[in-house]
C-alpha positions in Angstrom: 90.1 -56.9 -58.4 86.5 -55.9 -59.4 85.8 -59.1 -61.3 82.1 -59.3 -60.6 81.1 -61.9 -63.2 84.1 -64.1 -62.4 83.4 -63.9 -58.7 79.7 -64.7 -59.2 80.6 -67.8 -61.3 83.2 -68.9 -58.8 80.9 -68.5 -55.9 78.2 -70.4 -57.8 80.6 -73.3 -58.4 81.6 -73.4 -54.8 78.0 -73.4 -53.6 77.1 -76.1 -56.1 80.0 -78.2 -54.8 78.7 -77.9 -51.3 80.7 -75.1 -49.8 79.1 -73.7 -46.7 81.0 -70.5 -46.1 83.1 -68.0 -48.1 86.1 -65.9 -47.0 87.1 -63.0 -49.3 90.5 -61.7 -48.3 90.3 -58.3 -49.8 90.7 -56.3 -53.0 87.0 -56.5 -53.8 87.4 -52.9 -55.1 83.7 -52.3 -55.1 80.3 -53.2 -53.5 79.1 -55.2 -56.5 81.6 -58.0 -55.6 79.9 -58.3 -52.2 76.6 -59.0 -54.0 78.3 -61.6 -56.2 79.5 -63.4 -53.0 76.1 -63.3 -51.3 75.0 -66.8 -52.4 77.1 -68.1 -49.5 77.5 -66.8 -46.0 80.5 -64.5 -46.5 83.2 -63.0 -44.3 85.4 -60.4 -45.9 88.2 -58.1 -45.2 89.5 -55.0 -46.9 92.6 -55.0 -49.2 94.9 -52.3 -50.3 92.8 -51.7 -53.4 89.5 -51.2 -51.6 89.2 -47.4 -51.9 85.7 -47.0 -50.6 85.4 -49.1 -47.4 82.1 -47.4 -46.4 80.4 -48.6 -49.7 81.7 -52.1 -49.1 80.6 -52.1 -45.5 77.2 -50.9 -46.5 76.9 -53.6 -49.2 77.8 -56.2 -46.5 74.8 -55.0 -44.4 72.6 -55.0 -47.5 73.6 -58.6 -48.6 74.1 -60.2 -45.2 77.9 -60.5 -45.4 80.1 -60.1 -42.3 82.5 -57.1 -42.7 85.7 -57.6 -40.8 87.4 -54.3 -41.7 91.2 -54.8 -41.9 91.1 -58.2 -40.4 89.4 -60.4 -37.8 88.8 -63.7 -36.2 85.9 -66.0 -37.2 84.8 -69.3 -35.6 83.3 -71.8 -38.0 82.4 -75.3 -36.8 84.5 -74.7 -33.6 87.5 -73.7 -35.7 89.0 -70.3 -35.1 90.1 -68.7 -38.4 92.1 -65.5 -38.8 91.3 -63.5 -41.9 93.4 -60.7 -43.3 94.5 -59.4 -46.7 98.1 -59.4 -45.6 99.3 -56.0 -46.9 99.2 -54.3 -43.4 101.7 -56.0 -41.0 99.7 -54.6 -38.0 96.6 -56.7 -38.7 
C-alpha cells in the first residue's frame, strides 16, 4: 500500500536477479508505484485500496505498464496467467 521506495527496491532486486516481467496484484494506492515498477515490463490490476483508478491507468500509459483493470489474462512465454487482486469474487 503506497510503498514507493520499498517497491522500487524490490523491483530493482528482481531485475538484477534476472526477472523478465512483473505482476502487481493491486493496492498500489497511487500512480507513483507504477513508476517504481517500470524497470520491468509490468502488468497490474486494481485492488480494493486503489481509490483513483484513472490516475493509475494514466500512469500505466506514461510508464509503459499494462493496465488490466479489475483483472485479466496475460500470456507470457506461451503460459496463460490470470491476474486479480482477489477482493471481488466476480473477477
